C-alpha positions as CSV (number, residue, x, y, z in Angstrom):
1,X,277.8,103.8,154.6
2,X,279.1,103.0,157.6
3,X,282.1,101.2,159.4
4,X,281.9,100.4,163.0
5,X,285.5,98.9,164.7
6,X,285.2,97.3,167.9
7,X,287.9,94.8,170.2
8,X,289.9,97.5,171.1
9,X,291.7,97.8,174.3
10,X,294.8,96.9,176.6
11,X,297.0,94.1,176.0
12,X,300.6,93.2,177.4
13,X,303.0,92.5,175.6
14,X,302.9,89.1,173.9
15,X,299.6,89.3,174.0
16,X,297.1,88.9,171.6
17,X,293.7,91.4,170.6
18,X,290.4,90.7,167.8
19,X,289.5,93.8,166.2
20,X,285.8,93.6,164.3
21,X,284.7,96.1,162.1
22,X,280.8,95.9,160.7
23,X,279.9,97.0,157.2
24,X,277.0,98.8,156.2
25,X,274.9,100.6,153.4
26,X,277.1,98.9,150.4
27,X,277.7,95.7,148.8
28,X,279.7,94.3,151.2
29,X,280.7,91.3,149.5
30,X,281.6,92.8,146.7
31,X,285.0,95.3,147.6
32,X,288.0,94.6,149.2
33,X,288.7,95.8,152.7
34,X,291.6,97.0,154.6
35,X,292.4,97.9,158.1
36,X,295.1,100.7,158.5
37,X,296.1,102.4,162.0
38,X,298.0,105.8,163.2
39,X,299.8,106.2,166.5
40,X,300.3,109.8,167.8
41,X,302.3,111.7,166.0
42,X,303.0,109.2,163.0
43,X,301.2,108.8,159.3
44,X,298.6,106.5,158.6
45,X,299.7,103.2,157.6
46,X,298.3,100.8,156.0
47,X,298.7,97.2,158.4
48,X,296.5,94.7,156.0
49,X,294.1,93.9,153.0
50,X,291.8,91.5,151.8
51,X,290.5,90.8,148.4
52,X,286.2,90.4,148.2
53,X,286.0,86.8,148.5
54,X,288.8,86.8,150.9
55,X,291.2,84.5,149.2
56,X,294.0,87.7,149.0
57,X,295.5,89.0,151.5
58,X,297.8,91.5,152.1
59,X,300.3,92.5,155.2
60,X,303.0,95.1,155.7
61,X,306.2,93.2,156.7
62,X,305.9,94.7,160.7
63,X,303.0,92.8,161.3
64,X,303.3,89.7,158.8
65,X,303.0,86.7,161.1
66,X,301.4,88.0,163.6
67,X,297.9,89.6,162.6
68,X,295.3,87.6,160.4
69,X,293.1,89.6,158.2
70,X,289.6,87.8,157.6
71,X,286.0,88.5,156.9
72,X,282.7,87.1,156.9
73,X,280.5,88.6,153.8
74,X,277.5,87.1,155.5
75,X,278.0,89.2,158.6
76,X,279.7,91.9,156.6
77,X,282.3,91.6,159.2
78,X,286.0,92.5,158.6
79,X,288.8,90.8,161.7
80,X,292.0,91.4,162.5
81,X,293.3,89.0,164.7
82,X,296.6,90.3,166.1
83,X,299.1,87.9,168.2
84,X,301.9,88.7,170.0
85,X,300.9,92.1,170.7
86,X,304.7,94.8,170.8
87,X,304.4,98.5,172.5
88,X,304.6,99.8,168.9
89,X,301.4,98.4,167.8
90,X,300.1,100.7,169.8
91,X,297.9,103.3,168.0
92,X,293.9,103.7,166.2
93,X,292.8,100.8,164.3
94,X,290.6,101.9,161.4
95,X,289.2,100.2,158.9
96,X,288.6,100.9,155.4
97,X,286.2,100.0,152.0
98,X,287.7,100.3,148.5
99,X,285.0,101.5,147.1
100,X,284.5,104.5,145.1
101,X,285.2,107.4,147.2
102,X,286.3,105.4,150.0
103,X,285.4,105.1,153.1
104,X,286.6,104.7,157.0
105,X,285.2,103.8,160.7
106,X,286.1,106.3,163.2
107,X,288.3,103.5,164.9
108,X,289.4,101.7,168.2
109,X,292.4,102.1,170.1
110,X,294.4,99.3,171.0
111,X,297.4,99.7,173.1
112,X,300.5,97.6,174.7
113,X,301.7,98.3,177.7
114,X,302.6,96.0,180.7
């Protein structure tokens, strides 16, 4: 099982970034996926989740209306579109597969700063 995140970087407040997580080694279309984030000195936080078909999504209150999670089962990839970014969104963003035993990517850094 492998999850590889990409798309992080530096964004200005109010800006946008799109994260991608490419999956391999399991039946991607069967399992839900989640994005988490972890800021320095803080606990890991669930940011968004999506079911296997992409029809049901969930978000932490702090990102509702700004972030959108989606997936492409043919490409075995899950995305996190982040708009109206705030400095408090700065964190390492990790994707996770809801498979037995769990699986995590290595994370991608998102920094929001002027």
